[in-house]
C-alpha positions as CSV (number, residue, x, y, z in Angstrom):
1,M,0.0,0.0,0.0
2,F,1.4,3.4,-0.9
3,A,0.4,6.9,-1.7
4,L,1.0,8.3,-5.2
5,S,0.3,11.9,-6.4
6,L,-1.3,12.1,-9.8
7,L,1.2,14.8,-10.6
8,S,4.2,12.5,-9.9
9,V,3.3,9.3,-11.7
10,L,6.7,9.4,-13.5
11,A,8.7,9.6,-10.3
12,C,9.4,7.5,-7.2
13,V,7.6,8.9,-4.2
14,I,7.3,7.9,-0.6
15,S,4.2,9.0,1.2
16,P,4.5,10.9,4.5
17,G,3.7,9.5,8.0
18,Y,3.4,5.8,7.9
19,G,4.0,6.0,4.2
20,I,1.3,3.5,3.1
21,Y,-1.7,5.0,1.6
22,N,-2.1,7.0,4.8
23,G,-2.7,3.7,6.5
24,K,-1.1,2.4,9.6
25,R,1.7,0.0,10.4
26,V,0.1,-3.0,12.2
27,L,1.4,-3.6,15.7
28,E,2.3,-7.1,16.8
29,Q,-0.8,-7.5,19.0
30,D,-3.1,-6.4,16.2
31,V,-1.8,-8.7,13.4
32,P,-4.5,-11.0,12.1
33,K,-3.0,-14.4,12.9
34,S,-4.6,-15.8,9.8
35,F,-2.9,-13.4,7.4
36,V,-0.7,-15.1,4.8
37,H,1.9,-13.8,2.3
38,F,3.4,-15.9,-0.5
39,G,6.9,-16.0,-1.8
40,T,9.9,-18.2,-2.6
41,Y,12.0,-20.1,-0.1
42,P,14.7,-19.3,1.1
43,K,13.3,-16.0,2.0
44,K,13.9,-13.2,-0.5
45,S,11.8,-10.0,-0.4
46,S,12.3,-9.5,-4.1
47,D,10.4,-12.7,-4.7
48,F,7.3,-11.6,-2.8
49,L,4.0,-12.3,-4.6
50,C,0.9,-11.1,-2.7
51,G,-1.3,-11.8,0.3
52,G,-3.9,-14.3,1.4
53,I,-5.8,-15.5,4.4
54,L,-6.0,-18.8,6.2
55,I,-9.6,-20.1,6.1
56,T,-9.1,-23.7,7.4
57,W,-6.2,-25.4,9.1
58,G,-5.1,-26.5,5.6
59,H,-6.3,-23.9,3.1
60,V,-5.6,-20.3,2.2
61,L,-7.8,-18.1,0.0
62,T,-6.1,-15.6,-2.3
63,S,-6.4,-13.9,-5.7
64,A,-6.2,-16.1,-8.8
65,R,-4.1,-13.5,-10.5
66,C,-1.4,-13.8,-7.9
67,N,-0.1,-16.8,-9.9
68,V,0.9,-18.7,-6.8
69,D,2.3,-22.2,-7.7
70,S,3.0,-25.3,-5.7
71,V,6.6,-25.8,-7.0
72,D,8.4,-22.5,-6.3
73,H,6.3,-20.8,-3.6
74,Y,5.6,-21.1,0.1
75,A,3.0,-19.7,2.5
76,Y,4.2,-17.5,5.3
77,I,1.4,-17.5,7.9
78,G,0.8,-15.2,10.9
79,G,3.7,-12.7,10.6
80,R,3.9,-8.9,10.4
81,K,7.4,-8.8,9.0
82,L,7.9,-9.6,5.3
83,F,9.9,-12.9,5.0
84,S,11.2,-12.5,8.5
85,G,12.7,-15.3,10.6
86,S,10.0,-14.4,13.1
87,T,7.2,-15.6,10.8
88,P,5.3,-18.0,13.0
89,Y,4.6,-20.7,10.5
90,I,6.0,-21.5,7.0
91,S,4.3,-24.1,4.8
92,A,5.0,-25.7,1.4
93,I,2.0,-25.7,-1.0
94,R,0.3,-28.8,-2.3
95,T,-2.1,-27.4,-4.9
96,V,-3.5,-24.1,-6.2
97,E,-6.9,-24.1,-7.7
98,P,-8.5,-20.9,-9.2
99,Y,-12.3,-20.6,-8.9
100,K,-14.0,-22.5,-11.6
101,H,-15.5,-19.3,-13.2
102,F,-12.4,-17.2,-13.0
103,Q,-11.8,-15.2,-16.1
104,I,-8.2,-14.2,-16.7
105,K,-9.1,-11.6,-19.3
106,N,-11.0,-9.3,-17.0
107,G,-10.3,-10.7,-13.6
108,D,-13.9,-11.7,-12.9
109,H,-14.3,-14.2,-10.0
110,D,-10.7,-13.5,-9.0
111,L,-10.3,-16.2,-6.3
112,A,-8.0,-19.1,-5.8
113,L,-7.8,-21.8,-3.1
114,V,-4.4,-22.8,-1.9
115,E,-4.0,-26.2,-0.2
116,L,-1.0,-26.4,2.2
117,R,1.3,-29.4,2.2
118,K,1.2,-31.4,5.4
119,P,-0.1,-28.5,7.6
120,S,0.3,-28.9,11.4
121,R,-2.7,-27.7,13.3
122,T,-0.8,-28.2,16.6
123,A,2.2,-26.1,15.5
124,M,0.0,-23.3,14.2
125,K,-2.1,-23.2,17.4
126,E,1.1,-23.1,19.5
127,R,2.0,-20.0,17.5
128,G,-1.3,-18.3,18.1
129,I,-2.5,-18.9,14.5
130,T,-6.2,-19.6,13.8
131,P,-8.3,-19.6,10.6
132,V,-10.5,-16.6,10.0
133,N,-14.3,-16.9,10.1
134,I,-16.0,-15.9,6.9
135,H,-19.1,-13.7,6.5
136,F,-20.6,-15.0,3.3
137,K,-23.5,-12.7,3.1
138,A,-21.9,-9.5,1.8
139,G,-25.2,-8.6,0.2
140,D,-26.7,-7.7,3.6
141,L,-23.9,-5.2,4.4
142,P,-25.1,-1.6,3.9
143,V,-23.1,1.0,2.0
144,G,-20.8,2.8,4.5
145,T,-19.8,-0.4,6.3
146,D,-16.3,0.1,7.7
147,M,-13.7,-2.5,6.6
148,L,-10.0,-3.1,6.9
149,V,-7.6,-4.2,4.2
150,Y,-4.2,-5.7,5.0
151,G,-1.1,-6.1,2.9
152,F,2.7,-5.7,2.3
153,G,2.2,-3.6,-0.8
154,Y,4.6,-1.0,-2.3
155,T,5.9,1.8,-0.1
156,K,6.9,3.7,-3.2
157,F,6.1,3.6,-6.9
158,C,8.5,4.0,-9.7
159,D,6.8,4.3,-13.0
160,G,8.6,2.4,-15.7
161,D,11.2,1.0,-13.4
162,C,9.6,-1.4,-11.0
163,D,13.0,-2.9,-10.0
164,K,13.5,0.2,-8.0
165,C,10.2,-0.1,-6.2
166,G,9.9,-1.5,-2.8
167,Y,7.5,-3.5,-0.7
168,S,6.8,-2.6,2.9
169,D,8.8,-4.8,5.3
170,R,6.0,-4.5,7.8
171,L,2.3,-5.5,7.5
172,R,0.1,-2.4,6.8
173,M,-3.6,-1.8,7.3
174,A,-5.9,0.6,5.4
175,A,-9.4,1.6,6.6
176,V,-12.0,1.6,3.8
177,T,-15.8,1.7,3.5
178,L,-18.2,-0.2,1.3
179,Q,-19.4,1.9,-1.6
180,A,-22.2,1.8,-4.1
181,N,-21.3,-0.3,-7.1
182,E,-21.2,2.7,-9.5
183,K,-18.0,4.0,-7.9
184,C,-16.1,1.0,-9.3
185,Q,-17.5,1.1,-12.9
186,G,-14.1,2.1,-14.3
187,T,-12.7,-1.4,-13.8
188,S,-13.0,-4.3,-16.2
189,V,-14.3,-6.5,-13.3
190,Y,-18.1,-6.5,-13.2
191,V,-19.3,-4.7,-10.1
192,N,-22.9,-4.3,-11.0
193,D,-25.1,-6.9,-9.2
194,D,-27.2,-6.6,-6.1
195,E,-25.7,-9.7,-4.5
196,R,-22.3,-8.1,-4.5
197,K,-20.3,-10.8,-6.3
198,A,-17.6,-8.1,-6.2
199,L,-17.5,-5.3,-3.5
200,C,-16.6,-1.7,-4.2
201,L,-14.5,-0.2,-1.4
202,N,-12.9,3.2,-0.9
203,G,-11.0,5.2,1.7
204,D,-10.4,9.0,1.7
205,E,-6.7,8.5,1.0
206,S,-6.4,4.8,1.6
207,T,-6.2,2.1,-1.1
208,I,-4.2,-0.9,-2.2
209,C,-1.8,-1.6,-5.1
210,K,0.9,-4.1,-6.2
211,G,1.6,-6.6,-3.5
212,D,-1.7,-6.1,-1.7
213,F,-3.8,-8.2,-4.2
214,G,-5.0,-11.4,-2.7
215,G,-5.1,-9.9,0.8
216,P,-8.1,-10.0,3.1
217,V,-10.9,-7.5,3.4
218,L,-12.2,-7.8,6.9
219,T,-15.0,-6.3,8.9
220,Y,-16.3,-6.6,12.5
221,R,-19.2,-9.1,12.9
222,A,-20.6,-11.0,15.8
223,N,-19.2,-14.5,16.3
224,D,-22.0,-17.1,15.8
225,Q,-21.1,-19.0,18.9
226,T,-20.1,-16.3,21.4
227,G,-21.8,-13.3,20.1
228,E,-18.6,-11.3,20.6
229,P,-17.4,-9.0,17.8
230,E,-14.5,-10.3,15.7
231,L,-12.9,-9.5,12.4
232,Q,-14.5,-11.7,9.7
233,L,-13.5,-12.1,6.1
234,V,-15.9,-10.6,3.6
235,A,-13.8,-10.4,0.4
236,I,-10.4,-10.8,-1.2
237,A,-8.7,-7.7,-2.6
238,S,-8.5,-8.0,-6.4
239,T,-7.7,-4.7,-8.1
240,V,-8.1,-1.0,-8.1
241,V,-10.1,1.3,-10.5
242,P,-7.5,3.1,-12.7
243,A,-7.3,6.9,-12.7
244,Y,-7.7,6.9,-16.5
245,P,-9.5,4.5,-18.9
246,D,-7.3,1.5,-19.9
247,D,-4.7,2.4,-17.3
248,G,-4.3,-0.4,-14.8
249,S,-0.8,0.5,-13.7
250,V,-1.1,3.8,-11.9
251,C,-1.9,3.7,-8.2
252,Y,-3.1,6.9,-6.5
253,P,-4.5,8.0,-3.1
254,G,-8.1,6.9,-2.6
255,A,-8.3,4.7,-5.7
256,P,-11.5,2.6,-5.4
257,I,-10.8,-1.1,-4.6
258,V,-12.6,-4.1,-6.0
259,G,-12.8,-7.0,-3.6
260,M,-14.1,-10.4,-4.6
261,G,-17.2,-11.2,-2.5
262,L,-17.6,-14.8,-1.2
263,Q,-21.3,-15.6,-0.9
264,R,-21.4,-17.1,-4.4
265,V,-18.5,-19.4,-3.7
266,R,-19.5,-20.9,-0.4
267,S,-20.4,-24.3,-1.8
268,W,-17.2,-24.4,-3.9
269,I,-15.1,-23.6,-0.8
270,R,-16.9,-26.3,1.3
271,H,-16.4,-28.9,-1.4
272,K,-12.8,-28.1,-2.0
273,T,-11.7,-27.9,1.6
274,G,-13.2,-31.4,2.3
275,R,-12.5,-32.7,5.8
276,F,-11.2,-29.3,6.8
277,A,-14.6,-27.6,5.9
278,R,-16.0,-25.4,8.6
279,W,-19.2,-24.2,6.8
């Protein structure tokens, strides 16, 4: 996540303050212990891909466009430092399956399910890691609902020379709100149905960009068993609405975010997670 002035799209810039879309650095006690980031192993920050979220003890939900694969990539679970030795749990990947209706051309249904290789529930629980609960009924959330987006996205943007760009080395959080669908009509992803297959999100100066795709969009909901408020997953961050038509590369403060809603994929998730299924 980073801030980019529309007047400086040709230069590298670092935003003031926390430097990430006017968002905040996530403190250790506030890290969602189900947050995942993907990359190669051994740890190399230059090989960072994107984010994800642990939804069962054996599965991670992410963006299909992240291009995670089971040969070269690993899942780093529960940490707030990018590829740090302090990452609580690192897992190899068994399989990666995009959602059956995913369309690579326009990013519609941009979801993928990652199955971990030989996950250890005991080891994860010892490290304070637990799968996130999912709120599948995004259609019942009113416009204006407050949400949080997490990621390790760029702290600076270098147009035309991405080798000089840098990811944040600490997990960041941006506060956004649910918007009417019309606000996201500038993207190729269809955000035009009442059931909110895709969610339109926006913050005053907060948004996402490269490195944040696949990360979780969370909101506070009551736990079904305890009734206590908790952060629940409502969408997976997919893309941003470009500043100009046909321009998907420029990130700027407050760019509307498209998040993939989950209520239409509940049966698919249940089927694919098998014995790990929680819904």
